[in-house]
C-alpha positions in Angstrom: -66.7 -31.7 68.9 -63.0 -31.4 67.9 -61.3 -28.0 67.6 -59.9 -27.2 64.2 -56.5 -25.9 63.5 -55.4 -24.9 60.0 -51.7 -24.5 59.2 -50.5 -21.2 57.7 -49.4 -23.3 54.8 -53.0 -24.3 54.2 -54.2 -20.7 54.6 -51.7 -19.6 52.0 -52.3 -22.5 49.6 -56.0 -22.4 49.4 -56.4 -18.9 47.8 -53.5 -19.8 45.3 -55.3 -23.0 44.3 -58.7 -21.3 44.0 -57.1 -18.4 41.8 -56.2 -21.1 39.2 -60.0 -21.4 38.5 -60.6 -17.7 37.8 -61.5 -18.4 34.2 -64.6 -20.3 35.6 -65.8 -17.2 37.5 -66.4 -16.0 41.0 -69.4 -18.2 41.6 -67.4 -21.4 40.9 -64.5 -20.2 43.1 -66.9 -19.4 46.0 -68.6 -22.9 45.6 -65.1 -24.6 45.8 -64.1 -22.5 48.9 -67.5 -23.4 50.5 -67.0 -27.1 49.8 -63.6 -27.1 51.4 -64.8 -25.2 54.5 -67.8 -27.5 54.8 -65.6 -30.6 54.5 -63.4 -29.5 57.2 -66.0 -28.3 59.6 -68.8 -30.8 59.0 -67.2 -33.9 57.7 -63.6 -34.2 59.0 -64.0 -32.5 62.4 -66.9 -34.8 63.2 -65.7 -38.0 61.4 -62.0 -37.7 60.8 -61.1 -41.4 60.6 -59.8 -42.0 57.0 -57.1 -44.1 55.5 -53.6 -42.8 56.0 -51.8 -41.9 52.8 -48.9 -44.4 52.6 -46.6 -41.8 51.0 -47.3 -38.9 53.4 -48.3 -40.6 56.6 -51.3 -38.3 57.0 -54.9 -38.8 56.3 -55.9 -37.6 52.8 -59.5 -36.7 52.0 -60.7 -35.6 48.5 -63.1 -32.7 48.7 -66.2 -33.6 46.7 -66.7 -31.8 43.4 -63.4 -30.1 43.6 -59.9 -31.1 42.5 -58.6 -30.6 46.0 -57.3 -33.1 48.6 -57.0 -32.2 52.3 -54.0 -33.6 54.2 -54.6 -33.8 58.0 -54.3 -35.6 61.2 -56.3 -35.6 64.4 -56.8 -36.8 67.9 -59.7 -36.8 70.2 -59.5 -33.0 70.8 -58.2 -31.5 67.5 -58.3 -31.8 63.7 -55.1 -30.4 62.2 -55.2 -29.6 58.5 -51.6 -29.5 57.3 -52.1 -28.8 53.6 -54.5 -28.6 50.7 -53.2 -30.0 47.4 -54.4 -30.6 43.8 -55.6 -34.1 43.6 -53.4 -34.6 40.5 -50.2 -33.6 42.3 -47.5 -36.2 42.7 -47.7 -36.8 46.5 -44.0 -37.7 46.6 -43.3 -34.1 45.9 -45.1 -32.8 49.0 -42.6 -31.8 51.6 -44.3 -31.8 55.0 -41.3 -30.4 56.8 -42.1 -27.1 55.1 -45.6 -26.8 56.7 -45.8 -23.7 58.7 -48.1 -23.4 61.6 
């Protein structure tokens, strides 16, 4: 199985995105967090091959039943999650040069 590496940018952005849903309650936030973690660990780490986003040059995977999209790349040994973004975000505004590992 591939190892998983999460950028610091991803680690910083996930709580910020989740906090936008506080009006829906703690259970909803916990569910969304769980869905993101499950997608990374049990979907993408095992089956990472997805279409490359033509704007960003990374694979983009929408997390089921959330508004989030994971941006990542991979090789045979490692899945690298660069960012998590809101699915409605203009992807041309994403600056991958600012991703911190």
